[in-house]
C-alpha positions in Angstrom: 108.3 74.4 119.8 112.1 73.8 119.7 113.5 71.7 116.5 114.4 68.7 119.0 110.6 68.4 119.9 109.7 68.6 116.0 112.3 65.9 115.4 110.5 63.6 118.0 107.1 64.6 116.6 108.1 63.5 113.2 109.2 60.1 114.4 106.0 59.8 116.6 103.7 60.7 113.6 105.4 58.5 111.1 105.5 55.6 113.6 101.7 55.9 113.9 101.4 55.9 110.3 103.6 52.9 109.9 101.8 51.0 112.7 98.3 51.9 111.4 98.9 51.2 107.9 99.0 47.7 106.2 102.3 46.7 105.0 101.0 46.4 101.2 99.8 50.1 101.5 101.9 53.4 101.4 103.1 54.3 104.9 104.6 57.5 104.1 103.3 61.0 104.6 103.3 64.1 102.5 105.3 66.8 104.0 102.3 69.1 104.0 100.2 66.5 106.1 103.2 66.0 108.4 103.5 69.7 109.0 99.8 70.0 109.7 99.7 67.0 112.0 102.5 68.6 114.0 101.2 72.2 113.9 104.6 73.6 113.1 105.7 76.1 110.4 107.0 75.0 107.1 110.5 76.5 108.1 110.7 74.5 111.4 109.9 71.3 109.7 112.5 71.9 107.1 115.1 72.3 109.7 114.0 69.2 111.6 114.2 67.2 108.3 117.5 68.8 107.5 118.9 67.4 110.7 117.4 64.0 110.1 118.9 63.5 106.7 122.7 63.8 107.2 124.7 61.6 104.8 124.6 57.9 106.0 121.6 58.8 108.2 118.9 56.0 108.0 116.2 57.4 110.1 114.0 58.9 107.2 113.5 57.7 103.6 111.8 59.9 100.9 110.0 57.3 98.8 108.8 60.0 96.3 109.3 63.8 96.2 107.4 65.5 98.7 106.8 62.4 100.9 108.7 61.0 103.8 108.5 57.6 105.8 110.4 55.8 108.4 113.7 54.8 107.5 115.3 51.5 108.7 116.9 52.8 111.9 113.4 54.4 113.0 111.4 51.2 111.7 113.4 49.0 114.1 112.7 51.4 116.9 109.1 51.8 116.1 108.3 48.1 115.6 106.5 46.6 118.8 106.3 50.1 120.5 103.1 51.5 121.7 102.6 55.2 121.2 
């Protein structure tokens, strides 16, 4: 799997979590949970996350250490989209 595919997979998994979880609940995923859901190595996931966290990038947020969630840019893309 190429890093671009992992980036898209991160979006899809986080979007599914966002859509399937009530707003009052935690919509984030642990990094381990995300890696297992994608079936990728830790190194490949880390590379994709590094690409998604350039300064000023708002695709991801890290609500607590070791957890990741959709950031404002991706939440807008995800809302109303069927996966």
